[in-house]
C-alpha positions in Angstrom: 201.8 341.0 269.5 199.5 341.0 266.5 200.1 343.6 263.8 197.6 346.3 263.4 195.7 345.8 260.1 195.0 349.5 260.0 198.7 350.3 260.3 199.6 347.7 257.6 197.0 349.1 255.2 198.5 352.6 255.7 202.0 351.4 255.2 201.2 349.5 252.1 199.8 352.6 250.5 202.4 355.2 251.5 205.5 355.8 253.5 205.0 356.2 257.2 204.8 360.0 257.8 206.9 360.0 261.0 206.6 363.7 261.5 202.9 363.5 261.0 202.2 361.0 263.8 204.8 362.2 266.3 202.3 364.3 268.2 199.8 361.4 268.5 202.6 359.0 269.5 203.6 361.3 272.3 200.1 361.8 273.4 199.2 358.1 273.5 202.4 357.0 275.2 202.3 356.3 279.0 204.7 358.1 281.3 208.1 356.6 280.7 209.7 354.7 283.6 213.2 355.8 284.6 215.8 353.3 283.3 218.8 352.6 285.4 222.4 352.4 284.2 225.2 350.5 286.0 227.8 352.6 284.0 227.2 355.9 282.1 227.5 354.5 278.6 226.6 357.1 276.1 224.7 359.3 278.5 221.0 360.1 279.0 218.5 359.4 276.2 217.1 362.3 274.3 213.3 362.3 273.4 212.8 361.5 269.8 210.6 364.3 268.2 209.2 361.6 265.9 208.0 359.5 268.8 209.8 356.3 267.7 213.2 355.6 269.2 215.0 357.7 271.9 218.8 357.7 271.6 221.7 359.4 273.4 222.8 362.8 272.2 224.8 362.7 269.0 223.1 359.5 267.8 220.5 359.3 265.0 218.5 356.8 263.1 217.3 356.5 259.5 214.3 354.3 258.5 215.6 352.1 255.7 212.7 349.6 255.3 209.1 349.4 256.4 206.3 346.9 256.1 204.2 347.2 253.0 206.9 348.8 250.8 207.1 347.4 247.3 210.3 345.5 246.8 212.4 345.0 243.6 210.6 341.7 242.9 207.1 343.3 243.0 206.3 341.7 246.4 205.9 343.7 249.7 208.2 344.0 252.7 206.6 341.6 255.1 205.8 342.4 258.7 207.3 341.3 262.0 211.0 341.7 261.1 213.0 339.7 263.7 216.5 338.3 263.5 218.9 339.8 260.9 222.4 339.5 259.6 224.7 342.0 257.9 227.2 341.1 255.2 229.8 343.3 253.6 229.7 343.8 249.8 232.2 346.5 249.2 233.4 349.7 251.0 230.0 351.3 250.7 227.4 348.6 250.5 226.1 345.8 252.8 223.5 343.1 252.5 220.9 342.6 255.2 219.1 339.3 255.4 216.0 339.8 257.6 213.7 337.2 259.2 210.0 337.6 259.4 208.3 336.0 262.4 204.9 335.4 260.7 202.6 332.5 261.5 200.4 330.3 259.4 197.5 332.7 259.2 199.5 335.9 258.8 198.8 336.1 255.0 197.8 339.8 255.0 201.1 340.8 256.7 203.3 338.7 254.3 205.0 339.5 251.1 202.0 338.7 248.9 199.8 341.6 250.0 196.3 341.9 251.3 194.1 339.1 249.9 197.3 337.5 248.4 197.0 339.8 245.5 200.6 339.4 244.4 200.8 335.6 244.7 201.4 335.2 241.0 204.8 337.0 241.4 206.3 334.1 243.4 207.9 331.0 242.0 205.8 328.3 243.8 208.5 325.7 243.1 210.7 327.5 245.6 208.1 327.8 248.3 208.8 325.4 251.2 205.3 324.9 252.3 201.7 326.1 251.9 198.6 326.8 254.1 195.9 324.3 253.3 197.8 323.1 250.2 197.4 326.4 248.3 198.6 329.6 250.0 202.3 330.1 250.4 203.2 330.4 254.1 204.0 334.0 254.9 207.3 333.6 256.9 210.8 333.5 255.5 213.4 336.1 254.8 214.0 339.2 252.8 217.4 340.5 251.5 218.2 344.2 251.2 221.2 345.7 249.5 221.9 349.0 251.3 224.4 351.7 250.6 225.9 353.1 253.8 227.3 356.1 252.0 224.1 357.3 250.3 221.6 355.9 252.9 219.6 354.3 250.1 218.3 350.8 249.4 219.5 349.6 246.0 217.7 346.3 245.9 215.3 344.4 248.1 213.6 341.0 247.5 212.1 337.9 249.1 214.8 335.3 249.6 213.2 332.4 251.6 209.6 331.6 251.2 207.1 329.2 252.8 208.5 328.9 256.3 206.9 330.2 259.5 207.9 331.9 262.7 211.3 332.7 261.4 212.5 334.2 264.7 216.3 334.6 264.8 219.2 332.7 263.3 222.8 333.6 262.7 225.5 334.5 260.2 228.0 332.0 258.8 231.7 332.6 258.1 231.1 332.0 254.4 228.5 334.7 254.1 225.1 333.1 254.5 222.3 333.5 257.0 220.9 330.6 259.0 217.1 331.3 259.4 215.5 329.4 262.3 211.9 328.4 262.7 210.6 328.9 266.3 207.8 326.3 266.0 207.3 322.5 265.9 204.0 322.6 264.0 203.2 319.2 262.5 202.3 318.4 259.0 198.6 318.0 258.6 197.6 320.9 260.9 196.9 323.4 258.2 200.3 322.8 256.6 201.7 320.2 254.4 205.1 319.7 256.0 206.5 319.6 259.6 208.2 322.7 260.8 210.9 323.6 263.3 214.0 323.6 261.1 217.0 325.7 260.1 217.3 327.0 256.5 220.4 328.5 254.9 220.1 331.7 252.9 223.3 332.8 251.0 223.3 336.6 251.4 224.5 337.3 247.8 221.8 335.2 246.2 219.3 337.2 244.1 215.8 335.9 244.2 214.4 333.0 246.1 216.8 330.3 247.4 216.0 326.6 247.0 214.6 325.9 250.5 216.4 323.0 252.2 215.5 322.0 255.8 218.7 321.2 257.7 217.1 318.3 259.5 220.3 317.0 261.2 220.5 320.2 263.1 217.3 319.1 265.0 213.6 319.9 265.0 212.7 322.0 267.9 211.7 325.6 268.7 214.9 327.1 267.2 215.8 330.6 268.1 219.3 331.6 267.2 222.5 330.1 265.8 226.2 331.0 265.6 229.3 329.4 264.3 232.8 329.3 265.8 235.0 330.2 262.7 237.9 328.3 264.3 236.1 324.9 264.6 233.0 325.2 262.4 230.9 324.1 265.3 227.3 325.5 265.2 225.7 326.5 268.5 221.9 326.9 268.9 219.3 328.2 271.4 215.8 326.9 272.1 213.0 329.3 273.1 211.1 327.3 275.7 211.1 327.5 279.5 212.8 324.2 279.9 215.0 324.3 276.8 218.5 323.1 276.1 221.6 324.7 274.6 222.8 322.8 271.6 225.8 322.3 269.4 226.0 320.7 266.0 229.3 319.1 264.8 229.0 319.2 261.0 230.4 316.4 258.8 231.4 319.2 256.4 231.8 322.6 257.9 231.0 324.4 254.6 228.0 322.1 253.8 225.6 321.9 256.7 223.2 319.8 254.7 225.8 317.0 254.7 224.7 316.1 258.3 226.5 315.8 261.5 226.0 315.2 265.3 223.7 317.1 267.5 224.6 317.5 271.2 223.3 319.4 274.3 225.3 321.0 277.0 225.4 319.6 280.5 227.2 320.9 283.6 229.9 318.6 284.9 229.4 319.3 288.6 225.6 319.4 288.6 223.3 316.4 289.3 221.2 315.4 286.3 222.9 318.0 284.1 222.0 321.1 286.0 219.3 323.8 286.0 220.7 327.2 285.1 217.4 329.1 285.6 218.0 330.0 289.3 214.3 330.1 290.0 213.8 327.1 292.3 217.3 326.5 293.4 219.9 329.2 292.9 222.7 326.8 291.9 224.6 329.1 289.4 226.0 332.2 291.0 226.3 335.3 288.8 229.8 335.9 287.4 230.8 332.3 288.3 232.1 329.7 285.8 231.2 326.0 285.4 232.9 323.3 283.2 230.7 321.6 280.7 230.2 318.3 278.9 228.3 317.6 275.8 225.6 314.9 275.5 224.9 313.1 272.2 221.2 313.3 271.1 219.3 310.9 269.0 216.0 311.1 267.2 216.9 314.7 266.3 214.2 315.0 263.6 212.0 314.7 266.7 208.4 314.0 265.6 207.1 314.1 269.3 208.6 317.5 270.2 210.4 315.8 273.2 214.1 316.2 272.3 214.7 318.6 275.2 213.1 316.2 277.7 215.1 313.3 276.4 218.2 315.4 276.5 217.7 316.5 280.1 217.1 312.9 281.1 220.4 312.0 279.5 222.2 314.8 281.5 221.7 318.1 279.6 221.2 321.3 281.5 218.0 323.3 281.5 217.9 326.9 280.2 215.0 329.3 280.4 214.0 330.6 277.0 217.3 330.6 275.1 217.2 333.4 272.5 219.8 335.7 271.1 223.3 334.2 270.4 226.4 335.6 268.8 230.0 334.5 268.5 232.6 337.2 269.4 236.4 336.9 269.8 236.9 333.3 270.8 233.7 333.1 272.9 230.0 333.4 272.5 227.2 335.1 274.4 223.5 334.0 274.6 220.4 335.3 276.3 217.9 333.4 278.4 214.9 335.8 278.2 213.1 335.0 281.4 215.7 333.2 283.5 216.8 334.4 286.9 215.0 334.7 290.3 212.8 337.6 289.1 212.3 336.2 285.6 213.9 339.3 284.0 216.6 337.5 282.1 220.1 336.2 282.0 223.1 336.5 279.7 225.6 333.6 279.5 229.1 333.5 278.1 230.7 330.3 276.7 234.4 329.7 276.0 234.9 326.6 273.9 237.5 324.0 274.7 240.8 324.2 272.9 239.7 320.7 271.6 236.1 321.6 271.1 234.3 318.6 269.5 237.5 316.5 269.3 239.0 313.6 271.1 240.5 314.9 274.4 237.9 317.5 274.9 236.8 315.9 278.2 240.3 316.7 279.7 240.1 320.4 278.6 236.3 321.1 278.8 234.6 324.3 277.7 233.5 326.7 280.3 230.2 328.5 280.9 229.7 331.7 282.8 226.5 333.3 284.1 227.6 336.6 282.7 224.7 338.8 283.8 221.6 338.0 285.8 219.0 340.8 286.0 217.8 341.7 289.4 215.9 344.8 288.2 213.9 345.2 285.1 214.9 348.8 284.9 218.4 347.7 284.3 217.8 344.7 282.0 214.5 343.1 281.1 213.8 340.2 278.8 217.0 340.1 276.8 216.4 338.7 273.4 218.4 339.2 270.2 222.0 340.3 270.8 225.2 341.1 268.9 228.8 341.6 269.9 229.9 345.1 268.8 233.3 345.4 267.1 234.7 347.0 270.3 233.5 344.0 272.5 230.3 345.3 274.1 227.2 343.1 273.9 224.3 345.0 272.4 221.0 343.5 273.6 217.4 344.0 272.3 214.6 343.7 274.9 211.3 341.9 274.2 208.7 342.3 276.9 205.2 343.5 275.9 204.4 345.5 279.0 202.1 348.4 279.9 204.8 349.8 282.3 208.2 348.8 281.1 209.4 350.0 277.7 211.6 347.9 275.5 215.2 349.2 275.3 218.5 348.6 273.6 221.0 347.9 276.2 224.8 347.7 276.1 226.8 345.4 278.3 230.5 346.0 278.9 233.1 343.2 279.0 232.9 343.1 282.8 229.1 342.7 282.7 227.9 346.3 283.5 224.7 347.4 281.8 223.9 350.7 280.2 221.0 352.0 278.1 221.5 352.8 274.4 217.9 353.3 273.1 214.3 353.1 274.1 211.2 352.2 272.0 208.7 355.0 272.5 206.3 354.1 269.7 202.7 353.1 271.0 202.4 349.4 271.5 205.9 349.1 272.9 206.8 346.2 270.6 210.0 344.2 270.7 213.3 345.4 269.3 215.1 342.7 267.2 217.8 341.9 264.7 220.6 344.0 266.0 223.7 343.7 263.8 226.6 345.9 262.8 228.0 346.9 259.5 231.4 345.4 259.0 233.1 348.8 259.4 231.4 349.3 262.8 229.7 352.6 261.9 226.1 351.5 261.7 223.9 349.4 263.9 220.8 348.0 262.2 217.7 347.1 264.3 214.1 346.0 263.6 211.1 347.4 265.5 208.3 344.9 265.0 205.5 347.4 265.3 205.2 349.6 263.2 207.3 347.2 261.1 210.5 349.1 260.3 214.2 348.6 260.0 216.4 351.4 261.2 220.1 352.2 260.7 221.6 353.8 263.8 224.9 355.8 263.7 226.7 358.0 266.2 229.8 358.5 268.3 230.4 354.8 269.1 233.8 355.5 270.6 232.5 357.9 273.2 231.1 355.4 275.8 232.0 356.3 279.4 232.5 353.2 281.5 
């Protein structure tokens, strides 16, 4: 959804006066549908008097960043915050690295301000690419140093510049953020370089990082990434209706720029690799498990945007809009936003082989489970970004722009039962994104793309009723 220019202008001038617009927000909002819980979770949602985010009783949120605020480097907090990672600094402070899903022409919503008025504040030598050879592309990442104890931001700055459609990504075990471009825009079409790559942003770096495209990790519509700390294998999703699920075997697990092998997942017992979407043929029963194999891919820099078609022809399985992805305790979870018979989304769980990526793996293959498949949009609808909570629940952000169904934060128990944790009630019903927990488990950070804010949610996390 396009950002409101009027809203951006107001945010750039002053802080959002939440108490001031709460009455308007409630007046403009349609009647809210009744969400459905499969387990009680944290109980019913309480209407937010500020008209922003309904949460269960005992929970609260604090707005910690918003579009248009001036950052420590003199630039502005960009719009369309999406994927986000949280990194511990000390007992009180964390670093948040936040993606901004801005396109080629979203200059006015980027860090350089309306009319690019702050363009002279950026080091152009550290900008990956430019629009028409002159204007730095508006996407990238911002990094925020936040104090959990005081509830204050101590520093905030632009950390990756000149990329576009930075949708999701993932954290690394060594404290950096992998920022993924969800596009395959070619050089020459308003931009000077081809796009569709992963970029690494060390969380502790102050200022702009030197942008390096990790080309060996493939050029496709990247969505999310995660790393198994045991093996160093990187897993990645692709946000297209006929996408693949990828893994990258790095030559050097602490230096992803050193190259490696890109592969795609196939189902051992399925003809032609399998189709997990369950939309034409329902071949993957919910809660069931399938053994997998991994198919080597070539031409991964992919100038023709056909890596998924070549991969499927070679035996890779099809997934429907792979999005959020997170590694938990010895297993990972990922979302397929519009998979399933009613197109309301699926969640998959993958348990790697004991010999993942090594000789002998074929004798002990990894296993994939269709963990959750939505049969009712009031229970789960368009699962997108997700995170595994410290206590093992999967927290899911929804992303459907609908006139009737609001976007929610959902929780999913280890046995696949869904409950509702929050509801976006701000007019426009934009997606929720970037869910991530502080290392101590006390705070859940979430982005709300419109009006362009990051919130810190706290509450009685141990009180869930299952």
